[in-house]
N, C-alpha and C positions, 0 to 999 in steps of 0.2 A: 504494500500500500504506500502511496505517496502521501506525505504530510505537508500541508501548507498552513502557515500561521501568520496572523496579522494582529497587531494591537493598535487601537486608536483611543483618543479621548472618548469618554462616555457622553457624547453629544450627538443630537440629531443631525448636526451638520456633517458628520462622518458616516452616516448610514449609507449614502450613495456609494462611497468607496467600498464598504463591505459588500454591498449588493453587487457592484460591478466586478469585484474580485471573484465572488462566487460564480457569477455568470461566465466569466472568462475561464475558470477552471472547469466548469460544467461543459462549456463548448468544446474544450479540448477532448472530452470524453465522447464527443459526437452523439450526445443524447438529444432527443427531440426538443424543439424550441418550447413547446408547452410545458415540458418538465423543467427546463431551465427557468421558465417564468415561475413555476411552482417553487423552486428553490429560492429565487429572488424574493418572492412574497413571504416565504417562510423566514428568511433573514430579516426582512422588514418587521415582521410580527415579533419574532424572538428578541431582537435588539430593542425594539420599542418597549417591550415589556421589561427588559432588564434595565434600560435607562430610567424607567419610571419608578423603580424600587426605592424604598426608603429604609435605611439611610442611603443617600445617593452615592453611587460609585464614581470613581474618577477615570477608569479605563475599561474598555471593552476588548476582550480577547476573542478572536475567532480562529478556530482550528478546524481544518478540513482533512479528513482521511479519505482518500479516493482510491478506488481500484476499478477493474473492469466491471465488477458486479454491483458496487455500492458507493454511495456518496454520503459520507457521515460528517455532520457539522456539530461542533460544540461551541456555543457562544456563551461567554461568561463575563461577569462584571465583578470588580474588586470590592464587593460588599456582600454581606450575608444577612438578610433580614431574619428576624426571629418571630415566628418560625419560617423556615424555608424547606420545602415549598409550603406555601400558605394552605391552610385547610380549605378544601373545596376547589383547589386549582383545576381539577378536571371538569368543573362547571363553568370556567371562565371562557370568554370569547377567544383569548389567545390559545388556550388548549384546543378548542374546537377547530379553529383555523389551522393550527399546526397538524392536528390529526387528519384533517381533510387534505392537506397538501403533501404529507409525507407518509412513509410506511411505518415508521417507529418514532415515538416522541417520549421524552422524559425530562422531568425537572429534577436536578441533582445538586449535591454539594461537590465542589471540586477544590479542595485545599483552601477552605475559607472563602470561597467565591460561590455566588449563586450562578448556576449553569443551566442552560437549556440545550439538550442534545436531541438531534433528529437525524433520521436516515431516510434516504431516497434510494430505492433499488434502481439500478441503471438499466434502462431499456434502450438499447442503441438504435440509431437510425439505420434502417435497412437500405442498402445501396441498390 
């Protein structure tokens, strides 16, 4: 698996950079455009949720693990609300959107950071 990482300030101004990087990596895998769009929307939703947490974090880290079969994303912020994940997270709009766009979704702890992880199984474009 290839690992790609990027850290930015936890600001909405940097979401387009995270979204663009995700789309560029996905395009390299030659997956269909609608699935690239799903990944971009999932990044938007996950990062917006993390940026809105209290206490506010100062950085967003994005790590992608990609292979021929799967595209895994872990987005995290350098804060950890208490509790995390919040009770009823599976009833939130963020959860519902991510579940609709991806094949696997989880809200996790990652070394003192709040993290949202999701997986999109790769369906390659047929030549």
